[in-house]
N, CA, C and O atoms as a DFTB+ gen file, in Angstrom:
600 C
 N C O
     1  1     113.680     135.989     113.446
     2  2     113.280     134.921     114.336
     3  2     113.911     133.608     113.883
     4  3     114.032     133.361     112.683
     5  1     114.310     132.772     114.825
     6  2     114.875     131.469     114.451
     7  2     113.826     130.598     113.751
     8  3     112.671     130.525     114.169
     9  1     114.255     129.957     112.700
    10  2     113.385     129.109     111.892
    11  2     113.844     127.656     112.051
    12  3     115.042     127.370     112.056
    13  1     112.868     126.740     112.180
    14  2     113.169     125.308     112.246
    15  2     112.256     124.557     111.291
    16  3     111.131     124.980     111.025
    17  1     112.750     123.442     110.781
    18  2     111.931     122.579     109.950
    19  2     111.147     121.632     110.846
    20  3     111.650     121.164     111.868
    21  1     109.907     121.357     110.451
    22  2     109.063     120.506     111.278
    23  2     107.941     119.897     110.451
    24  3     107.534     120.434     109.421
    25  1     107.460     118.767     110.930
    26  2     106.209     118.219     110.442
    27  2     105.138     118.935     111.252
    28  3     105.123     118.841     112.479
    29  1     104.252     119.642     110.585
    30  2     103.333     120.559     111.253
    31  2     101.895     120.064     111.123
    32  3     101.470     119.596     110.067
    33  1     101.162     120.182     112.224
    34  2      99.738     119.871     112.273
    35  2      99.017     121.196     112.432
    36  3      99.030     121.792     113.509
    37  1      98.383     121.662     111.352
    38  2      97.714     122.958     111.348
    39  2      96.212     122.784     111.511
    40  3      95.644     121.779     111.085
    41  1      95.582     123.759     112.125
    42  2      94.131     123.761     112.261
    43  2      93.517     124.005     110.887
    44  3      93.682     125.075     110.301
    45  1      92.818     123.015     110.391
    46  2      92.168     123.051     109.086
    47  2      93.137     123.582     108.041
    48  3      94.255     123.079     107.932
    49  1      92.743     124.569     107.285
    50  2      93.645     125.130     106.275
    51  2      93.978     126.584     106.617
    52  3      94.097     127.426     105.727
    53  1      94.127     126.869     107.908
    54  2      94.356     128.243     108.369
    55  2      95.821     128.582     108.594
    56  3      96.158     129.749     108.798
    57  1      96.699     127.584     108.560
    58  2      98.122     127.731     108.877
    59  2      98.377     128.019     110.349
    60  3      99.496     128.372     110.720
    61  1      97.354     127.874     111.200
    62  2      97.528     128.001     112.650
    63  2      98.114     126.683     113.167
    64  3      97.483     125.632     113.062
    65  1      99.319     126.751     113.723
    66  2     100.022     125.559     114.181
    67  2      99.435     125.086     115.508
    68  3      99.468     125.806     116.506
    69  1      98.890     123.854     115.506
    70  2      98.385     123.245     116.735
    71  2      99.475     122.424     117.415
    72  3      99.611     122.439     118.638
    73  1     100.240     121.714     116.609
    74  2     101.319     120.870     117.121
    75  2     102.345     120.704     116.011
    76  3     102.054     120.903     114.832
    77  1     103.536     120.341     116.414
    78  2     104.584     120.110     115.418
    79  2     105.564     119.074     115.935
    80  3     105.686     118.841     117.138
    81  1     106.246     118.470     115.004
    82  2     107.244     117.462     115.292
    83  2     108.541     117.918     114.630
    84  3     108.657     117.864     113.406
    85  1     109.515     118.365     115.420
    86  2     110.777     118.793     114.805
    87  2     111.355     117.640     113.979
    88  3     111.542     116.535     114.488
    89  1     111.629     117.906     112.725
    90  2     112.153     116.855     111.858
    91  2     112.934     117.489     110.717
    92  3     113.018     118.711     110.592
    93  1     113.499     116.621     109.890
    94  2     114.306     117.060     108.762
    95  2     113.808     116.376     107.499
    96  3     113.036     115.419     107.554
    97  1     114.256     116.875     106.385
    98  2     113.950     116.220     105.125
    99  2     114.555     114.825     105.141
   100  3     115.605     114.585     105.737
   101  1     113.871     113.921     104.477
   102  2     114.247     112.523     104.346
   103  2     113.981     111.696     105.604
   104  3     114.310     110.510     105.627
   105  1     113.389     112.290     106.658
   106  2     113.015     111.506     107.832
   107  2     111.664     110.848     107.589
   108  3     110.814     111.374     106.871
   109  1     111.491     109.688     108.204
   110  2     110.242     108.938     108.066
   111  2     109.402     109.084     109.328
   112  3     109.917     109.340     110.417
   113  1     108.105     108.916     109.153
   114  2     107.154     108.889     110.268
   115  2     105.981     108.035     109.841
   116  3     105.811     107.732     108.661
   117  1     105.175     107.650     110.813
   118  2     104.002     106.847     110.523
   119  2     102.789     107.428     111.236
   120  3     102.912     108.053     112.289
   121  1     101.641     107.216     110.658
   122  2     100.371     107.529     111.288
   123  2      99.691     106.178     111.555
   124  3      99.488     105.381     110.639
   125  1      99.350     105.941     112.809
   126  2      98.706     104.684     113.203
   127  2      97.329     105.005     113.762
   128  3      97.164     105.963     114.517
   129  1      96.344     104.201     113.387
   130  2      94.989     104.397     113.903
   131  2      94.236     103.083     113.895
   132  3      94.646     102.119     113.248
   133  1      93.133     103.054     114.618
   134  2      92.243     101.901     114.637
   135  2      91.132     102.146     113.620
   136  3      90.425     103.151     113.698
   137  1      90.980     101.237     112.677
   138  2      89.959     101.376     111.645
   139  2      88.574     101.306     112.287
   140  3      88.320     100.445     113.130
   141  1      87.696     102.195     111.894
   142  2      86.396     102.338     112.553
   143  2      85.446     101.164     112.320
   144  3      84.530     100.958     113.117
   145  1      85.637     100.396     111.260
   146  2      84.716      99.299     110.981
   147  2      85.258      97.966     111.491
   148  3      84.565      97.260     112.224
   149  1      86.477      97.618     111.117
   150  2      86.981      96.309     111.532
   151  2      87.811      96.361     112.808
   152  3      88.265      95.319     113.282
   153  1      88.019      97.543     113.375
   154  2      88.625      97.739     114.698
   155  2      90.015      97.114     114.849
   156  3      90.371      96.630     115.923
   157  1      90.784      97.129     113.780
   158  2      92.175      96.679     113.854
   159  2      93.081      97.824     113.411
   160  3      92.628      98.800     112.813
   161  1      94.361      97.685     113.714
   162  2      95.307      98.759     113.435
   163  2      95.619      98.906     111.951
   164  3      95.706      97.928     111.209
   165  1      95.785     100.164     111.546
   166  2      96.254     100.528     110.211
   167  2      97.441     101.438     110.435
   168  3      97.392     102.335     111.277
   169  1      98.513     101.213     109.683
   170  2      99.705     102.048     109.797
   171  2     100.074     102.545     108.406
   172  3     100.316     101.754     107.494
   173  1     100.114     103.866     108.257
   174  2     100.525     104.502     107.012
   175  2     101.928     105.053     107.219
   176  3     102.164     105.801     108.169
   177  1     102.862     104.694     106.342
   178  2     104.258     105.128     106.478
   179  2     104.586     106.187     105.432
   180  3     104.264     106.044     104.252
   181  1     105.236     107.250     105.894
   182  2     105.587     108.397     105.065
   183  2     107.046     108.763     105.248
   184  3     107.673     108.406     106.245
   185  1     107.569     109.472     104.282
   186  2     108.899     110.069     104.387
   187  2     108.815     111.472     103.807
   188  3     108.121     111.713     102.820
   189  1     109.536     112.393     104.439
   190  2     109.632     113.749     103.903
   191  2     110.673     113.706     102.793
   192  3     111.804     113.275     103.019
   193  1     110.303     114.146     101.609
   194  2     111.233     114.114     100.476
   195  2     112.222     115.282     100.566
   196  3     112.082     116.165     101.412
   197  1     113.197     115.271      99.700
   198  2     114.217     116.323      99.706
   199  2     113.633     117.691      99.367
   200  3     114.216     118.719      99.711
   201  1     112.484     117.706      98.693
   202  2     111.853     118.993      98.374
   203  2     110.703     119.334      99.333
   204  3     109.925     120.251      99.067
   205  1     110.598     118.595     100.448
   206  2     109.606     118.914     101.474
   207  2     108.220     118.342     101.245
   208  3     107.291     118.671     101.981
   209  1     108.063     117.497     100.244
   210  2     106.776     116.842     100.005
   211  2     106.661     115.635     100.941
   212  3     107.664     115.167     101.480
   213  1     105.448     115.140     101.130
   214  2     105.216     113.955     101.940
   215  2     104.963     112.776     101.010
   216  3     104.039     112.802     100.197
   217  1     105.791     111.743     101.135
   218  2     105.682     110.578     100.266
   219  2     105.218     109.379     101.082
   220  3     105.900     108.948     102.012
   221  1     104.051     108.843     100.726
   222  2     103.599     107.609     101.361
   223  2     104.305     106.459     100.658
   224  3     104.231     106.330      99.436
   225  1     105.003     105.610     101.450
   226  2     105.749     104.523     100.837
   227  2     105.262     103.144     101.273
   228  3     105.677     102.137     100.698
   229  1     104.378     103.081     102.290
   230  2     103.884     101.769     102.732
   231  2     102.558     101.918     103.459
   232  3     102.289     102.940     104.090
   233  1     101.733     100.881     103.361
   234  2     100.471     100.790     104.088
   235  2     100.416      99.400     104.703
   236  3     100.684      98.401     104.034
   237  1     100.066      99.346     105.986
   238  2      99.992      98.076     106.715
   239  2      98.604      97.967     107.343
   240  3      98.124      98.918     107.960
   241  1      97.956      96.800     107.187
   242  2      96.622      96.622     107.751
   243  2      96.357      95.146     107.995
   244  3      97.098      94.288     107.517
   245  1      95.291      94.850     108.744
   246  2      95.000      93.474     109.155
   247  2      93.764      92.878     108.507
   248  3      93.621      91.656     108.488
   249  1      92.866      93.695     107.975
   250  2      91.605      93.195     107.436
   251  2      91.278      93.844     106.098
   252  3      91.654      94.986     105.832
   253  1      90.562      93.082     105.255
   254  2      90.099      93.593     103.967
   255  2      88.687      94.163     104.070
   256  3      87.887      93.967     103.155
   257  1      88.374      94.833     105.111
   258  2      87.028      95.389     105.291
   259  2      86.845      96.614     104.394
   260  3      87.732      96.989     103.626
   261  1      85.686      97.210     104.516
   262  2      85.351      98.403     103.760
   263  2      86.420      99.469     103.970
   264  3      86.858      99.720     105.093
   265  1      86.826     100.084     102.879
   266  2      87.787     101.183     102.967
   267  2      89.244     100.769     102.886
   268  3      90.126     101.627     102.897
   269  1      89.516      99.485     102.806
   270  2      90.895      99.025     102.707
   271  2      91.140      98.458     101.307
   272  3      90.238      97.859     100.722
   273  1      92.338      98.639     100.768
   274  2      92.613      98.142      99.413
   275  2      92.690      96.622      99.371
   276  3      93.005      95.978     100.372
   277  1      92.400      96.060      98.209
   278  2      92.477      94.612      98.043
   279  2      93.629      94.218      97.121
   280  3      93.874      93.031      96.904
   281  1      94.331      95.204      96.582
   282  2      95.463      94.926      95.705
   283  2      96.387      96.134      95.654
   284  3      96.013      97.239      96.048
   285  1      97.586      95.907      95.168
   286  2      98.576      96.974      95.030
   287  2      98.366      97.711      93.716
   288  3      97.843      97.149      92.753
   289  1      98.772      98.956      93.686
   290  2      98.705      99.750      92.465
   291  2      99.910      99.474      91.580
   292  3     100.761      98.649      91.913
   293  1      99.976     100.161      90.464
   294  2     101.072      99.985      89.517
   295  2     102.420     100.294      90.174
   296  3     102.600     101.355      90.772
   297  1     103.360      99.356      90.056
   298  2     104.692      99.525      90.621
   299  2     104.796      99.190      92.106
   300  3     105.890      99.181      92.669
   301  1     103.660      98.916      92.737
   302  2     103.652      98.591      94.168
   303  2     103.643      97.075      94.344
   304  3     103.334      96.338      93.408
   305  1     103.983      96.614      95.548
   306  2     103.933      95.185      95.827
   307  2     102.987      94.932      96.996
   308  3     102.886      95.735      97.923
   309  1     102.305      93.804      96.929
   310  2     101.374      93.393      97.974
   311  2     101.969      92.170      98.655
   312  3     102.352      91.207      97.992
   313  1     102.044      92.211      99.984
   314  2     102.615      91.093     100.739
   315  2     101.736      90.782     101.943
   316  3     101.057      91.656     102.482
   317  1     101.766      89.520     102.350
   318  2     101.113      89.093     103.582
   319  2     102.186      88.424     104.420
   320  3     102.909      87.549     103.945
   321  1     102.279      88.848     105.682
   322  2     103.283      88.281     106.576
   323  2     102.680      88.179     107.968
   324  3     102.326      89.189     108.577
   325  1     102.566      86.949     108.470
   326  2     102.017      86.700     109.808
   327  2     100.644      87.339     110.020
   328  3     100.369      87.892     111.085
   329  1      99.790      87.259     109.005
   330  2      98.437      87.785     109.123
   331  2      98.318      89.287     108.943
   332  3      97.231      89.841     109.105
   333  1      99.413      89.954     108.614
   334  2      99.408      91.401     108.363
   335  2      99.631      91.610     106.864
   336  3     100.492      90.967     106.263
   337  1      98.855      92.506     106.272
   338  2      98.971      92.818     104.848
   339  2      99.756      94.109     104.678
   340  3      99.594      95.060     105.443
   341  1     100.608      94.123     103.661
   342  2     101.444      95.286     103.375
   343  2     101.328      95.645     101.903
   344  3     101.351      94.775     101.032
   345  1     101.205      96.911     101.646
   346  2     101.409      97.415     100.302
   347  2     102.696      98.220     100.389
   348  3     102.779      99.208     101.118
   349  1     103.696      97.783      99.635
   350  2     105.030      98.389      99.701
   351  2     105.386      99.020      98.365
   352  3     104.678      98.869      97.369
   353  1     106.493      99.721      98.377
   354  2     106.999     100.419      97.182
   355  2     106.008     101.460      96.660
   356  3     105.968     101.750      95.464
   357  1     105.221     102.009      97.562
   358  2     104.290     103.064      97.167
   359  2     105.098     104.329      96.882
   360  3     106.146     104.557      97.485
   361  1     104.614     105.122      95.986
   362  2     105.274     106.377      95.653
   363  2     104.198     107.445      95.470
   364  3     104.079     108.067      94.414
   365  1     103.431     107.633      96.523
   366  2     102.332     108.598      96.489
   367  2     102.801     109.868      97.186
   368  3     103.053     109.861      98.391
   369  1     102.919     110.948      96.436
   370  2     103.532     112.178      96.928
   371  2     102.481     113.275      97.049
   372  3     101.674     113.483      96.143
   373  1     102.505     113.982      98.196
   374  2     101.540     115.032      98.489
   375  2     102.262     116.251      99.062
   376  3     103.254     116.097      99.774
   377  1     101.786     117.444      98.767
   378  2     102.342     118.624      99.443
   379  2     101.879     118.666     100.902
   380  3     102.547     119.238     101.764
   381  1     100.722     118.050     101.159
   382  2     100.138     117.948     102.500
   383  2      99.025     116.920     102.435
   384  3      98.620     116.504     101.349
   385  1      98.531     116.509     103.592
   386  2      97.295     115.733     103.602
   387  2      96.489     116.136     104.819
   388  3      97.029     116.591     105.828
   389  1      95.180     115.959     104.698
   390  2      94.255     116.338     105.750
   391  2      93.815     115.098     106.525
   392  3      93.718     114.000     105.977
   393  1      93.552     115.304     107.807
   394  2      93.156     114.219     108.691
   395  2      92.175     114.774     109.715
   396  3      92.391     115.850     110.273
   397  1      91.111     114.043     109.956
   398  2      90.228     114.383     111.066
   399  2      90.574     113.401     112.183
   400  3      90.391     112.192     112.046
   401  1      91.074     113.943     113.284
   402  2      91.488     113.083     114.392
   403  2      90.255     112.394     114.975
   404  3      89.191     112.999     115.108
   405  1      90.418     111.135     115.315
   406  2      89.295     110.326     115.777
   407  2      88.751     110.748     117.127
   408  3      89.498     111.101     118.039
   409  1      87.415     110.702     117.232
   410  2      86.740     111.035     118.493
   411  2      86.431     109.789     119.318
   412  3      86.416     109.849     120.548
   413  1      86.186     108.665     118.654
   414  2      85.686     107.500     119.374
   415  2      86.714     106.370     119.402
   416  3      87.202     106.005     120.471
   417  1      87.044     105.817     118.240
   418  2      87.872     104.614     118.198
   419  2      89.239     104.813     117.564
   420  3      90.174     104.084     117.894
   421  1      89.377     105.748     116.691
   422  2      90.578     105.824     115.850
   423  2      91.874     105.929     116.651
   424  3      92.867     105.287     116.308
   425  1      91.872     106.722     117.701
   426  2      93.058     106.859     118.546
   427  2      94.320     107.093     117.704
   428  3      95.297     106.354     117.823
   429  1      94.289     108.125     116.855
   430  2      95.421     108.423     115.980
   431  2      96.697     108.658     116.771
   432  3      96.704     109.327     117.804
   433  1      97.770     108.087     116.255
   434  2      99.094     108.268     116.862
   435  2     100.084     108.573     115.759
   436  3      99.926     108.127     114.622
   437  1     101.098     109.332     116.102
   438  2     102.218     109.497     115.186
   439  2     103.360     108.677     115.761
   440  3     103.633     108.719     116.960
   441  1     104.017     107.937     114.892
   442  2     105.174     107.142     115.292
   443  2     106.397     107.810     114.671
   444  3     106.474     108.001     113.458
   445  1     107.341     108.157     115.527
   446  2     108.553     108.844     115.078
   447  2     109.728     108.290     115.875
   448  3     109.710     108.286     117.106
   449  1     110.736     107.828     115.172
   450  2     111.923     107.248     115.796
   451  2     111.547     106.180     116.825
   452  3     112.041     106.173     117.952
   453  1     110.654     105.275     116.401
   454  2     110.222     104.112     117.194
   455  2     109.448     104.449     118.465
   456  3     109.329     103.597     119.345
   457  1     108.922     105.655     118.587
   458  2     108.079     106.013     119.727
   459  2     106.720     106.467     119.224
   460  3     106.615     107.136     118.196
   461  1     105.677     106.095     119.963
   462  2     104.309     106.477     119.599
   463  2     103.869     107.669     120.435
   464  3     104.097     107.716     121.644
   465  1     103.233     108.632     119.771
   466  2     102.721     109.830     120.420
   467  2     101.241     109.979     120.065
   468  3     100.924     110.290     118.917
   469  1     100.325     109.766     121.020
   470  2      98.890     109.934     120.732
   471  2      98.585     111.394     120.357
   472  3      98.917     112.313     121.106
   473  1      97.965     111.594     119.219
   474  2      97.651     112.958     118.788
   475  2      96.657     113.636     119.726
   476  3      96.622     114.864     119.804
   477  1      95.850     112.850     120.439
   478  2      94.878     113.443     121.366
   479  2      95.559     114.159     122.531
   480  3      94.904     114.917     123.247
   481  1      96.854     113.935     122.735
   482  2      97.594     114.682     123.760
   483  2      97.853     116.126     123.344
   484  3      98.144     116.974     124.187
   485  1      97.748     116.405     122.047
   486  2      98.103     117.721     121.514
   487  2      96.978     118.390     120.744
   488  3      96.930     119.614     120.620
   489  1      96.065     117.559     120.226
   490  2      95.011     118.054     119.343
   491  2      93.684     117.470     119.816
   492  3      93.584     116.266     120.050
   493  1      92.682     118.304     119.954
   494  2      91.374     117.840     120.412
   495  2      90.790     116.817     119.437
   496  3      90.750     117.075     118.234
   497  1      90.334     115.658     119.933
   498  2      89.723     114.661     119.059
   499  2      88.569     115.257     118.246
   500  3      87.774     116.048     118.755
   501  1      88.500     114.862     116.983
   502  2      87.474     115.371     116.076
   503  2      87.917     116.578     115.268
   504  3      87.164     117.068     114.426
   505  1      89.130     117.064     115.511
   506  2      89.641     118.247     114.817
   507  2      90.169     117.876     113.436
   508  3      90.836     116.855     113.268
   509  1      89.865     118.711     112.455
   510  2      90.418     118.563     111.111
   511  2      91.770     119.247     111.124
   512  3      91.869     120.438     111.419
   513  1      92.826     118.484     110.800
   514  2      94.168     119.054     110.728
   515  2      94.744     118.848     109.339
   516  3      94.420     117.889     108.638
   517  1      95.595     119.764     108.971
   518  2      96.370     119.651     107.735
   519  2      97.803     119.347     108.161
   520  3      98.388     120.071     108.967
   521  1      98.354     118.281     107.616
   522  2      99.699     117.842     107.975
   523  2     100.622     118.153     106.808
   524  3     100.368     117.759     105.670
   525  1     101.710     118.877     107.117
   526  2     102.684     119.202     106.082
   527  2     104.045     119.452     106.710
   528  3     104.161     119.669     107.916
   529  1     105.055     119.418     105.884
   530  2     106.409     119.713     106.319
   531  2     106.699     121.147     105.909
   532  3     106.497     121.526     104.755
   533  1     107.169     121.938     106.854
   534  2     107.510     123.311     106.511
   535  2     108.431     123.918     107.560
   536  3     108.706     123.315     108.597
   537  1     108.881     125.081     107.275
   538  2     109.722     125.825     108.201
   539  2     108.795     126.695     109.057
   540  3     107.919     127.387     108.540
   541  1     109.005     126.645     110.371
   542  2     108.186     127.466     111.260
   543  2     109.102     128.319     112.136
   544  3     110.221     127.932     112.471
   545  1     108.582     129.491     112.493
   546  2     109.376     130.417     113.298
   547  2     109.133     130.193     114.793
   548  3     108.316     129.361     115.185
   549  1     109.845     130.936     115.599
   550  2     109.765     130.784     117.047
   551  2     108.356     131.060     117.567
   552  3     107.874     130.335     118.438
   553  1     107.695     132.076     117.061
   554  2     106.343     132.405     117.500
   555  2     105.377     131.252     117.210
   556  3     104.550     130.907     118.055
   557  1     105.480     130.661     116.025
   558  2     104.626     129.519     115.688
   559  2     104.916     128.336     116.602
   560  3     103.998     127.616     116.995
   561  1     106.177     128.129     116.940
   562  2     106.534     127.026     117.836
   563  2     106.005     127.271     119.243
   564  3     105.596     126.327     119.918
   565  1     106.006     128.502     119.688
   566  2     105.494     128.809     121.018
   567  2     103.984     128.609     121.107
   568  3     103.469     128.244     122.164
   569  1     103.274     128.846     120.007
   570  2     101.822     128.690     119.992
   571  2     101.387     127.236     119.824
   572  3     100.296     126.863     120.256
   573  1     102.229     126.413     119.202
   574  2     101.903     125.010     118.978
   575  2     102.587     124.133     120.018
   576  3     103.516     124.563     120.701
   577  1     102.112     122.899     120.125
   578  2     102.689     121.945     121.068
   579  2     103.790     121.147     120.379
   580  3     103.571     120.590     119.303
   581  1     104.960     121.087     120.985
   582  2     106.048     120.253     120.466
   583  2     105.752     118.819     120.888
   584  3     105.784     118.498     122.076
   585  1     105.468     117.968     119.927
   586  2     105.090     116.589     120.210
   587  2     106.174     115.851     120.976
   588  3     105.857     114.964     121.769
   589  1     107.426     116.179     120.770
   590  2     108.517     115.491     121.445
   591  2     108.677     115.920     122.906
   592  3     109.408     115.276     123.659
   593  1     108.007     116.991     123.314
   594  2     108.136     117.474     124.683
   595  2     107.307     116.701     125.701
   596  3     107.547     116.829     126.902
   597  1     106.349     115.908     125.260
   598  2     105.482     115.187     126.203
   599  2     105.809     113.724     126.226
   600  3     105.181     112.963     126.962
């Protein structure tokens, strides 16, 4: 079966592909959502590393409310620009990360190549998904939604 590399959104930890984003190593993407307490946008920026890990390299937010950092970690930089706060030079690497898509306010979106794709178009709000980069076969692609197709 033909195999393609993709950023994959799996149902919980079952490896059942709900949606995928065709991509390559070293490509960047962002997850954007509305914070549930202060109701402003948060943008987490990631890049797929050469070994297929997910590296968070930046965090952007508007308020210092509960759940948001107040300073940068070791080796990171903290900046404020036009009322937006940035933590840059992050080097947080994960084989995957889990996300529960928002039911009420979060309105999770993936940003890829300067376009926003609401995850609720592909994944039922409130669903726990595991996000990772991996190779998927044709059958997995047929069962999951290609985010770029909508």
